[in-house]
C-alpha positions in Angstrom: 127.0 52.0 90.6 125.6 51.3 93.9 126.9 54.6 95.3 125.6 56.2 92.1 122.1 55.4 92.6 121.7 56.9 95.9 123.6 60.2 95.1 121.2 60.7 92.1 118.1 60.0 94.1 119.5 62.5 96.8 120.1 65.1 94.0 116.7 64.6 92.4 115.0 64.7 96.4 117.0 67.9 97.0 116.0 69.8 93.7 112.2 68.9 94.1 112.3 70.5 97.7 113.2 73.7 95.9 110.3 73.7 93.9 107.7 72.4 96.6 106.5 74.4 99.5 104.2 73.7 102.4 100.8 71.8 102.8 98.6 74.8 101.5 97.7 74.6 98.0 98.0 77.8 96.0 94.9 78.7 93.6 95.6 77.5 90.0 97.1 80.5 88.1 98.0 82.6 91.2 100.6 85.3 90.3 102.4 87.8 92.6 104.4 90.8 91.1 105.5 94.3 91.6 103.7 97.1 90.5 105.4 100.2 88.9 108.9 98.5 89.7 110.9 96.4 87.3 114.2 94.9 87.0 116.9 97.3 86.7 114.9 100.5 87.9 116.9 103.3 89.5 115.1 104.6 92.4 115.0 107.0 95.3 114.9 106.1 99.0 112.6 106.0 100.7 110.8 103.8 98.2 107.1 102.8 98.3 106.8 99.3 96.8 103.3 98.0 95.8 102.3 94.4 95.6 100.2 92.8 92.6 98.4 89.7 92.9 96.2 87.7 90.5 93.8 84.7 91.0 94.2 84.9 94.7 93.0 86.8 97.7 94.8 88.3 100.7 94.1 87.2 104.3 96.0 88.2 107.5 98.3 85.6 108.9 96.9 83.1 111.2 93.6 83.1 109.1 93.1 79.9 107.2 91.0 80.3 104.2 91.1 78.6 100.9 92.7 80.6 98.0 94.5 83.2 100.1 97.6 84.1 101.6 99.9 87.1 102.6 102.9 89.0 101.3 106.5 88.6 102.3 109.2 90.7 100.7 112.5 89.1 100.3 115.4 91.5 100.5 119.1 91.1 99.1 119.1 87.2 99.7 119.1 84.2 97.2 115.7 83.4 95.4 113.0 81.6 97.5 114.1 78.0 98.3 117.7 78.7 97.8 120.7 79.5 99.8 121.7 77.9 103.2 118.1 77.9 104.4 116.2 77.4 101.4 114.7 73.9 102.1 113.8 75.0 105.7 111.9 78.2 104.6 109.7 76.2 102.3 108.9 73.7 104.7 108.8 75.5 108.2 108.1 79.1 107.3 109.8 82.3 106.4 112.0 83.8 109.2 111.3 87.6 110.2 114.4 89.7 109.8 116.0 92.4 107.8 116.1 90.2 104.6 112.3 88.9 105.1 109.7 91.5 105.7 106.2 90.1 106.7 102.8 91.5 105.9 100.7 89.4 108.2 98.2 92.2 108.5 97.1 91.9 104.9 99.1 95.0 103.7 99.6 95.4 100.1 102.5 97.9 99.9 105.4 99.1 102.1 107.6 102.2 102.2 111.2 101.0 102.8 114.6 103.0 103.6 117.0 101.4 101.3 121.1 102.2 101.4 122.3 103.3 98.1 123.5 100.6 96.1 122.0 97.6 94.4 119.3 95.6 96.1 117.4 92.6 95.0 113.7 92.0 95.6 111.1 89.0 95.4 107.7 88.8 96.7 106.4 85.6 98.2 103.1 84.6 99.2 102.8 82.6 102.5 99.7 80.8 104.2 98.2 81.5 107.4 101.4 80.2 109.0 104.1 82.1 106.9 104.8 78.9 105.0 105.0 79.2 101.0 102.2 77.3 99.3 102.7 73.7 98.2 103.5 75.4 94.7 105.2 78.5 95.9 103.5 82.0 94.5 106.6 84.0 93.7 107.4 87.0 91.9 110.3 87.0 89.5 113.5 88.3 91.4 114.2 91.7 90.5 117.4 94.1 91.0 117.0 97.8 91.7 119.6 100.7 91.9 119.1 102.9 94.8 120.8 106.5 94.3 
């Protein structure tokens, strides 16, 4: 029984880390979503992806303004907060690589070349320092097929 309690507490703490982001609060009711792109869509490359946002403003990276953030696109990786570096990205920020596209200039769309096949996509809002908000603002993860 003595070993069960710490194990249960550790599990509860790790689960809560998956749903909590950094220190910057997100506006109530904030939503990010794909415009004109849905789960299961078949598309051609290059693909223009437009980012929708409700109840929140866009500000470039480095600008600290209440109720704002900037877009990030996660490509072909687990949903935000999951996977090998899930807890780190929620606390310390999103890396910049082929699986994490940053739009720190305040961009609201991108045109990408994607290889043929299945790809997963998820949008995530980040604060001035690329850290997801304390309640992360994320889209649903979608899967698209590139012909």
